[in-house]
VEXDO-791470 format. One record per residue (C-alpha): y, z, x. Coordinates in steps of 0.1 Angstrom, whole numbers. Layout:
residues N
PT     v     w     u
PT     Y     Z     X
...
This chain:
residues 369
PT     v     w     u
PT   658    41  -280
PT   631    58  -267
PT   626    31  -235
PT   663    31  -227
PT   675    64  -238
PT   700    75  -214
PT   722    35  -228
PT   727    61  -253
PT   739    87  -246
PT   736   122  -236
PT   701   143  -251
PT   714   153  -283
PT   731   118  -294
PT   702    95  -287
PT   674   129  -305
PT   707   117  -340
PT   702    84  -334
PT   664    85  -335
PT   667   111  -362
PT   688    88  -383
PT   666    56  -382
PT   639    75  -390
PT   659    86  -421
PT   672    43  -429
PT   632    35  -429
PT   619    59  -454
PT   644    54  -478
PT   638    19  -479
PT   604    21  -480
PT   599    52  -503
PT   633    58  -521
PT   615    74  -544
PT   602   101  -526
PT   638   104  -504
PT   660   107  -540
PT   630   143  -546
PT   628   156  -514
PT   658   137  -494
PT   646   168  -463
PT   614   146  -457
PT   620   131  -427
PT   643   164  -410
PT   616   191  -425
PT   587   168  -404
PT   608   168  -379
PT   611   210  -377
PT   578   212  -388
PT   563   192  -355
PT   594   211  -332
PT   575   246  -339
PT   544   232  -330
PT   563   220  -294
PT   580   240  -291
PT   560   274  -311
PT   583   301  -290
PT   616   286  -291
PT   646   293  -318
PT   656   266  -347
PT   682   245  -326
PT   675   204  -315
PT   649   190  -288
PT   673   189  -269
PT   677   221  -257
PT   643   235  -270
PT   637   204  -240
PT   665   215  -213
PT   662   203  -187
PT   625   200  -183
PT   619   176  -166
PT   655   162  -193
PT   653   122  -203
PT   615   116  -196
PT   606   142  -214
PT   625   145  -246
PT   620   105  -246
PT   580   116  -249
PT   586   140  -277
PT   604   117  -295
PT   581    89  -288
PT   552   119  -305
PT   576   124  -335
PT   576    87  -337
PT   543    78  -345
PT   542   107  -369
PT   566    95  -387
PT   556    59  -391
PT   529    66  -394
PT   526    89  -430
PT   554    61  -438
PT   526    36  -433
PT   509    48  -464
PT   526    24  -487
PT   535    -3  -461
PT   519   -31  -450
PT   519   -53  -423
PT   543   -29  -404
PT   537   -41  -368
PT   554   -19  -348
PT   539    13  -363
PT   516    20  -330
PT   544    18  -302
PT   560    40  -291
PT   593    30  -283
PT   595     6  -304
PT   586   -25  -294
PT   569   -52  -312
PT   527   -61  -294
PT   540   -88  -263
PT   507  -102  -270
PT   489   -96  -309
PT   464  -120  -309
PT   453  -101  -276
PT   415   -88  -272
PT   434   -56  -255
PT   465   -50  -240
PT   468   -18  -222
PT   508     0  -221
PT   520    15  -187
PT   550    30  -198
PT   570    34  -168
PT   589    68  -149
PT   626    70  -159
PT   639    47  -119
PT   606    38  -113
PT   602     6   -92
PT   578   -27   -91
PT   542    -6   -91
PT   520   -20   -68
PT   492   -43   -82
PT   467   -12   -71
PT   484    12   -87
PT   477   -17  -121
PT   437   -21  -113
PT   434    14  -109
PT   446    25  -143
PT   424    -5  -157
PT   397     6  -131
PT   392    36  -149
PT   398    26  -185
PT   364     7  -179
PT   347    38  -169
PT   358    53  -201
PT   344    20  -221
PT   313    18  -204
PT   309    58  -208
PT   324    58  -244
PT   304    21  -251
PT   260    29  -239
PT   240    39  -265
PT   232    75  -267
PT   210    90  -241
PT   206    68  -217
PT   212    76  -182
PT   216    52  -148
PT   227    11  -142
PT   243     5  -180
PT   225   -19  -204
PT   236   -67  -201
PT   250   -64  -236
PT   273   -28  -218
PT   289   -50  -195
PT   294   -74  -217
PT   310   -56  -243
PT   330   -47  -220
PT   337   -68  -200
PT   378   -83  -202
PT   395  -112  -187
PT   432  -109  -178
PT   451  -131  -192
PT   480  -121  -170
PT   501   -89  -170
PT   541   -78  -174
PT   565   -59  -159
PT   594   -51  -172
PT   618   -17  -156
PT   639     1  -175
PT   680     1  -152
PT   674    33  -142
PT   650    42  -178
PT   611    36  -184
PT   601     5  -183
PT   563    -4  -188
PT   543   -23  -170
PT   515   -40  -199
PT   487   -58  -195
PT   468   -86  -217
PT   428   -85  -220
PT   408  -107  -232
PT   373  -100  -244
PT   348  -126  -226
PT   315  -120  -250
PT   333  -119  -281
PT   294  -117  -298
PT   295   -79  -283
PT   327   -71  -297
PT   314   -43  -316
PT   302   -26  -289
PT   334   -18  -273
PT   343   -14  -305
PT   327    14  -319
PT   332    34  -284
PT   374    27  -286
PT   370    43  -320
PT   363    79  -307
PT   387    70  -279
PT   405    63  -312
PT   402    95  -333
PT   405   128  -301
PT   437   108  -291
PT   449   106  -331
PT   436   141  -326
PT   454   151  -298
PT   488   134  -313
PT   492   152  -343
PT   498   189  -332
PT   486   198  -365
PT   447   196  -361
PT   427   218  -354
PT   398   215  -331
PT   371   224  -358
PT   389   189  -377
PT   368   169  -348
PT   336   199  -346
PT   320   204  -380
PT   282   212  -364
PT   267   208  -324
PT   257   174  -325
PT   298   163  -334
PT   307   191  -312
PT   286   174  -283
PT   308   139  -291
PT   339   158  -295
PT   333   171  -255
PT   325   140  -242
PT   350   117  -256
PT   378   143  -247
PT   364   146  -214
PT   367   104  -210
PT   403   106  -229
PT   418   137  -195
PT   403   104  -171
PT   430    76  -190
PT   460   111  -187
PT   485    95  -162
PT   483   122  -133
PT   517   138  -125
PT   527   119   -86
PT   516    81  -103
PT   548    57  -114
PT   532    55  -147
PT   551    83  -177
PT   519    73  -204
PT   490    50  -209
PT   485    29  -244
PT   461    10  -254
PT   461   -11  -287
PT   447   -52  -300
PT   423   -64  -318
PT   392   -46  -307
PT   414    -8  -311
PT   413   -23  -352
PT   451   -19  -351
PT   454    18  -340
PT   463    32  -312
PT   451    51  -279
PT   484    71  -269
PT   475    93  -236
PT   510   118  -224
PT   501   140  -197
PT   509   168  -230
PT   484   156  -249
PT   459   178  -217
PT   465   211  -235
PT   449   202  -269
PT   416   176  -248
PT   408   204  -233
PT   411   229  -261
PT   376   209  -276
PT   355   223  -249
PT   370   260  -256
PT   374   265  -292
PT   353   294  -304
PT   333   299  -278
PT   338   322  -248
PT   339   307  -217
PT   324   326  -189
PT   334   315  -147
PT   308   301  -132
PT   306   304   -98
PT   260   295   -90
PT   244   286   -60
PT   217   251   -74
PT   204   216   -69
PT   220   181   -82
PT   194   166  -104
PT   218   137  -115
PT   250   122  -112
PT   272   101  -140
PT   300    83  -127
PT   311    68  -154
PT   309    97  -175
PT   318   121  -155
PT   286   145  -157
PT   266   164  -131
PT   229   173  -134
PT   226   207  -118
PT   195   231  -119
PT   201   269  -108
PT   172   292  -104
PT   199   325  -107
PT   192   330  -140
PT   228   320  -152
PT   219   301  -180
PT   200   300  -204
PT   178   266  -195
PT   173   263  -153
PT   191   225  -154
PT   221   223  -165
PT   248   192  -182
PT   288   197  -165
PT   311   174  -174
PT   340   176  -142
PT   372   168  -155
PT   386   152  -118
PT   368   128   -98
PT   364   149   -70
PT   334   173   -78
PT   317   142   -95
PT   316   124   -53
PT   309   156   -45
PT   279   159   -60
PT   270   125   -56
PT   267   133   -19
PT   250   163   -25
PT   224   142   -39
PT   222   112   -19
PT   216   141    18
PT   193   165    -8
PT   220   196     1
PT   220   226   -21
PT   260   228   -39
PT   274   257   -49
PT   292   251   -85
PT   323   268   -96
PT   340   265  -128
PT   337   276  -166
PT   306   280  -193
PT   315   282  -229
PT   291   299  -239
PT   289   293  -283
PT   261   317  -300
PT   233   290  -304
PT   232   262  -288
PT   230   252  -245
PT   265   260  -242
PT   290   235  -223
PT   300   238  -181
PT   329   231  -174
PT   331   220  -135
PT   357   225  -112
PT   349   219   -85
PT   311   215   -62
PT   312   223   -25
PT   281   213    -6
PT   264   236    15
PT   240   228    47
PT   198   239    43
PT   193   270    56
PT   177   263    89
């Protein structure tokens, strides 16, 4: 129903039918709880809507969403609630194969090491091969950055490359006939002996994904000290790269499979604000527009190391995180041409520590003659 909402009637009918199915599932799995607290699912749903739409009155989700953007947004919100509700029910349920998928479809290849599922917009045409491979290439870059040993710079080691080396077992594309379709890429790890390296990196991504989709959790659940703040900032920045852009036919991104260890990485545009919040929580935001020189660029991590000499920062050399590809590409050009750059962004300054620089734009400058 989440995958093809328009087939099941108007939005209010879809919303009520999904709630009814979740109620039925809860009665089967948690009969005693439903007997003692028959509003368990409804109370959880009302709390979910209050988190997602804090300024709206207590009305159904379809009324809170309105026509912006209609069935697509409603399907996304109901899918996120289903993820949360089923995960809570899973505590008393063994070997449930359906928990992770927001569209109620079983894993098309439960034996696959990785399953990359891209849900398509309503009315989407068959996606180009280049669009599918772009998402896969971005995933590889993210996995490479997550799988590297801490502090490693330059080219990744052979062990890291082997860990993220996956062979494509097959691609399945199913259009939704006016509703939500999906493209599924089944991947097999070519060097299973390095599976632990990839699994450790994906576990970090899964932690942040689960946090971002659960609106009840605060940034403090991820950040406890300086070390955990650095890790959470890096992973959240990488996770933002997996969020589909508004110009693509892909509506959301999902990663599952054996290497993920029974968990699911689920990325939609609705979690972008949550991911960005990781670097800004409890930190003082300062706009930055300063001149410096690029000292290093890491395309996989989307980090830029810049030397500033105007006293803007406590340390002259600052590591910045770029949330899009363009600043990294411009920084790489400036590094190759040995020219100064103008860095525009925001600096989040903590009480102690070096702080976090989020780079919005890097502008190479000509040297003065």
